ChimeraX commands (.cxc) that place a marker at each C-alpha (Angstrom):
marker #1 position -12.09,27.64,-45.89 radius 0.5
marker #1 position -9.10,27.54,-43.58 radius 0.5
marker #1 position -11.22,27.01,-40.48 radius 0.5
marker #1 position -13.25,24.24,-42.06 radius 0.5
marker #1 position -10.04,22.46,-43.08 radius 0.5
marker #1 position -8.70,22.94,-39.57 radius 0.5
marker #1 position -11.88,21.53,-38.00 radius 0.5
marker #1 position -11.84,18.59,-40.40 radius 0.5
marker #1 position -8.24,17.85,-39.45 radius 0.5
marker #1 position -9.02,18.06,-35.71 radius 0.5
marker #1 position -12.07,15.82,-36.16 radius 0.5
marker #1 position -10.01,13.22,-38.02 radius 0.5
marker #1 position -7.28,13.31,-35.37 radius 0.5
marker #1 position -9.71,12.91,-32.47 radius 0.5
marker #1 position -11.61,10.14,-34.22 radius 0.5
marker #1 position -8.47,8.14,-34.91 radius 0.5
marker #1 position -7.25,8.64,-31.33 radius 0.5
marker #1 position -10.53,7.42,-29.86 radius 0.5
marker #1 position -10.62,4.39,-32.17 radius 0.5
marker #1 position -7.06,3.53,-31.20 radius 0.5
marker #1 position -7.96,3.71,-27.51 radius 0.5
marker #1 position -11.03,1.54,-27.99 radius 0.5
marker #1 position -9.20,-1.06,-30.09 radius 0.5
marker #1 position -6.15,-1.27,-27.80 radius 0.5
marker #1 position -5.79,-4.63,-26.01 radius 0.5
marker #1 position -6.52,-4.59,-22.32 radius 0.5
marker #1 position -3.68,-5.80,-20.12 radius 0.5
marker #1 position -4.68,-7.70,-16.99 radius 0.5
marker #1 position -3.60,-6.01,-13.76 radius 0.5
marker #1 position -0.47,-7.47,-12.17 radius 0.5
marker #1 position -2.12,-7.72,-8.75 radius 0.5
marker #1 position -4.39,-10.48,-10.00 radius 0.5
marker #1 position -1.40,-12.66,-10.83 radius 0.5
marker #1 position 0.41,-12.17,-7.53 radius 0.5
marker #1 position 0.91,-15.39,-5.55 radius 0.5
marker #1 position -0.79,-15.70,-2.21 radius 0.5
marker #1 position 1.67,-16.01,0.65 radius 0.5
marker #1 position 0.78,-17.01,4.17 radius 0.5
marker #1 position 3.07,-16.38,7.10 radius 0.5
marker #1 position 3.08,-19.72,8.88 radius 0.5
marker #1 position 6.21,-19.19,10.94 radius 0.5
marker #1 position 4.49,-16.88,13.41 radius 0.5
marker #1 position 1.48,-19.03,14.17 radius 0.5
marker #1 position 1.79,-22.64,15.13 radius 0.5
marker #1 position -0.31,-25.30,13.37 radius 0.5
marker #1 position -2.56,-25.35,16.44 radius 0.5
marker #1 position -3.68,-21.80,15.65 radius 0.5
marker #1 position -1.98,-20.38,18.72 radius 0.5
marker #1 position 0.49,-17.50,18.76 radius 0.5
marker #1 position 4.02,-18.44,19.80 radius 0.5
marker #1 position 5.31,-15.84,22.25 radius 0.5
marker #1 position 8.91,-16.58,21.28 radius 0.5
marker #1 position 8.54,-15.93,17.55 radius 0.5
marker #1 position 5.56,-13.58,17.08 radius 0.5
marker #1 position 6.23,-10.02,15.99 radius 0.5
marker #1 position 4.52,-6.86,17.23 radius 0.5
marker #1 position 1.80,-6.80,14.58 radius 0.5
marker #1 position 0.91,-10.47,15.12 radius 0.5
marker #1 position 0.64,-10.06,18.88 radius 0.5
marker #1 position -1.48,-6.95,18.43 radius 0.5
marker #1 position -3.76,-8.62,15.90 radius 0.5
marker #1 position -4.21,-12.02,17.56 radius 0.5
marker #1 position -4.43,-11.20,21.27 radius 0.5
marker #1 position -7.41,-9.55,22.89 radius 0.5
marker #1 position -6.60,-6.38,24.82 radius 0.5
marker #1 position -3.05,-6.15,23.45 radius 0.5
marker #1 position -2.39,-2.94,21.58 radius 0.5
marker #1 position 0.78,-1.63,20.03 radius 0.5
marker #1 position 2.38,-0.56,23.32 radius 0.5
marker #1 position 1.83,-3.92,25.06 radius 0.5
marker #1 position 2.93,-5.87,21.99 radius 0.5
marker #1 position 6.14,-3.83,21.85 radius 0.5
marker #1 position 6.64,-4.44,25.58 radius 0.5
marker #1 position 6.31,-8.22,25.04 radius 0.5
marker #1 position 8.87,-8.19,22.22 radius 0.5
marker #1 position 11.23,-5.93,24.22 radius 0.5
marker #1 position 10.99,-8.24,27.24 radius 0.5
marker #1 position 11.76,-11.25,25.04 radius 0.5
marker #1 position 14.76,-9.50,23.47 radius 0.5
marker #1 position 16.24,-8.42,26.80 radius 0.5
marker #1 position 15.47,-11.55,28.89 radius 0.5
marker #1 position 15.57,-14.31,26.31 radius 0.5
marker #1 position 12.81,-16.66,25.21 radius 0.5
marker #1 position 9.74,-17.20,27.34 radius 0.5
marker #1 position 9.96,-20.43,29.35 radius 0.5
marker #1 position 6.22,-20.58,30.03 radius 0.5
marker #1 position 3.03,-18.70,29.25 radius 0.5
marker #1 position 2.88,-17.53,32.88 radius 0.5
marker #1 position 6.16,-15.65,32.42 radius 0.5
marker #1 position 4.11,-13.15,30.40 radius 0.5
marker #1 position 3.02,-11.71,33.76 radius 0.5
marker #1 position 6.54,-10.29,34.13 radius 0.5
marker #1 position 5.94,-7.94,31.20 radius 0.5
marker #1 position 4.95,-4.44,32.25 radius 0.5
marker #1 position 1.28,-3.81,31.46 radius 0.5
marker #1 position 0.28,-7.48,31.35 radius 0.5
marker #1 position -1.87,-8.56,34.25 radius 0.5
marker #1 position -3.54,-11.79,35.31 radius 0.5
marker #1 position -6.88,-10.84,33.73 radius 0.5
marker #1 position -5.28,-10.15,30.36 radius 0.5
marker #1 position -3.30,-13.38,30.53 radius 0.5
marker #1 position -6.39,-15.41,31.43 radius 0.5
marker #1 position -8.32,-13.81,28.57 radius 0.5
marker #1 position -5.66,-14.88,26.07 radius 0.5
marker #1 position -4.35,-18.10,27.62 radius 0.5
marker #1 position -6.03,-20.30,25.00 radius 0.5
marker #1 position -4.52,-18.20,22.16 radius 0.5
marker #1 position -0.86,-18.30,23.18 radius 0.5
marker #1 position 1.84,-20.90,23.56 radius 0.5
marker #1 position 5.58,-21.10,24.12 radius 0.5
marker #1 position 7.80,-23.21,21.86 radius 0.5
marker link #1:1,2 radius 0.2
marker link #1:2,3 radius 0.2
marker link #1:3,4 radius 0.2
marker link #1:4,5 radius 0.2
marker link #1:5,6 radius 0.2
marker link #1:6,7 radius 0.2
marker link #1:7,8 radius 0.2
marker link #1:8,9 radius 0.2
marker link #1:9,10 radius 0.2
marker link #1:10,11 radius 0.2
marker link #1:11,12 radius 0.2
marker link #1:12,13 radius 0.2
marker link #1:13,14 radius 0.2
marker link #1:14,15 radius 0.2
marker link #1:15,16 radius 0.2
marker link #1:16,17 radius 0.2
marker link #1:17,18 radius 0.2
marker link #1:18,19 radius 0.2
marker link #1:19,20 radius 0.2
marker link #1:20,21 radius 0.2
marker link #1:21,22 radius 0.2
marker link #1:22,23 radius 0.2
marker link #1:23,24 radius 0.2
marker link #1:24,25 radius 0.2
marker link #1:25,26 radius 0.2
marker link #1:26,27 radius 0.2
marker link #1:27,28 radius 0.2
marker link #1:28,29 radius 0.2
marker link #1:29,30 radius 0.2
marker link #1:30,31 radius 0.2
marker link #1:31,32 radius 0.2
marker link #1:32,33 radius 0.2
marker link #1:33,34 radius 0.2
marker link #1:34,35 radius 0.2
marker link #1:35,36 radius 0.2
marker link #1:36,37 radius 0.2
marker link #1:37,38 radius 0.2
marker link #1:38,39 radius 0.2
marker link #1:39,40 radius 0.2
marker link #1:40,41 radius 0.2
marker link #1:41,42 radius 0.2
marker link #1:42,43 radius 0.2
marker link #1:43,44 radius 0.2
marker link #1:44,45 radius 0.2
marker link #1:45,46 radius 0.2
marker link #1:46,47 radius 0.2
marker link #1:47,48 radius 0.2
marker link #1:48,49 radius 0.2
marker link #1:49,50 radius 0.2
marker link #1:50,51 radius 0.2
marker link #1:51,52 radius 0.2
marker link #1:52,53 radius 0.2
marker link #1:53,54 radius 0.2
marker link #1:54,55 radius 0.2
marker link #1:55,56 radius 0.2
marker link #1:56,57 radius 0.2
marker link #1:57,58 radius 0.2
marker link #1:58,59 radius 0.2
marker link #1:59,60 radius 0.2
marker link #1:60,61 radius 0.2
marker link #1:61,62 radius 0.2
marker link #1:62,63 radius 0.2
marker link #1:63,64 radius 0.2
marker link #1:64,65 radius 0.2
marker link #1:65,66 radius 0.2
marker link #1:66,67 radius 0.2
marker link #1:67,68 radius 0.2
marker link #1:68,69 radius 0.2
marker link #1:69,70 radius 0.2
marker link #1:70,71 radius 0.2
marker link #1:71,72 radius 0.2
marker link #1:72,73 radius 0.2
marker link #1:73,74 radius 0.2
marker link #1:74,75 radius 0.2
marker link #1:75,76 radius 0.2
marker link #1:76,77 radius 0.2
marker link #1:77,78 radius 0.2
marker link #1:78,79 radius 0.2
marker link #1:79,80 radius 0.2
marker link #1:80,81 radius 0.2
marker link #1:81,82 radius 0.2
marker link #1:82,83 radius 0.2
marker link #1:83,84 radius 0.2
marker link #1:84,85 radius 0.2
marker link #1:85,86 radius 0.2
marker link #1:86,87 radius 0.2
marker link #1:87,88 radius 0.2
marker link #1:88,89 radius 0.2
marker link #1:89,90 radius 0.2
marker link #1:90,91 radius 0.2
marker link #1:91,92 radius 0.2
marker link #1:92,93 radius 0.2
marker link #1:93,94 radius 0.2
marker link #1:94,95 radius 0.2
marker link #1:95,96 radius 0.2
marker link #1:96,97 radius 0.2
marker link #1:97,98 radius 0.2
marker link #1:98,99 radius 0.2
marker link #1:99,100 radius 0.2
marker link #1:100,101 radius 0.2
marker link #1:101,102 radius 0.2
marker link #1:102,103 radius 0.2
marker link #1:103,104 radius 0.2
marker link #1:104,105 radius 0.2
marker link #1:105,106 radius 0.2
marker link #1:106,107 radius 0.2
marker link #1:107,108 radius 0.2
marker link #1:108,109 radius 0.2
marker link #1:109,110 radius 0.2
marker link #1:110,111 radius 0.2
view
């Protein structure tokens, strides 16, 4: 008799717990309500990357043939020598050659 009472009690407990879980209201995930933010300061309205304001990840993402090392070299050059005066000054950065500049010339600008 004790075991049957015990099993009845366990059954009632599990049944009520499962009904509570099923009947509980579902809360919408917070990620769905997050506002969409676009970083417009790095890219100009023309869709080109500004060499004087772009960060490492933007340079790496937007320029063909520019990986992390070259993007860091561009930012380091800008920090040590000041803002770029022209797109052609990019040739002064170690690892950037004429072919790479020509490949990306239509994607970059200097403001």
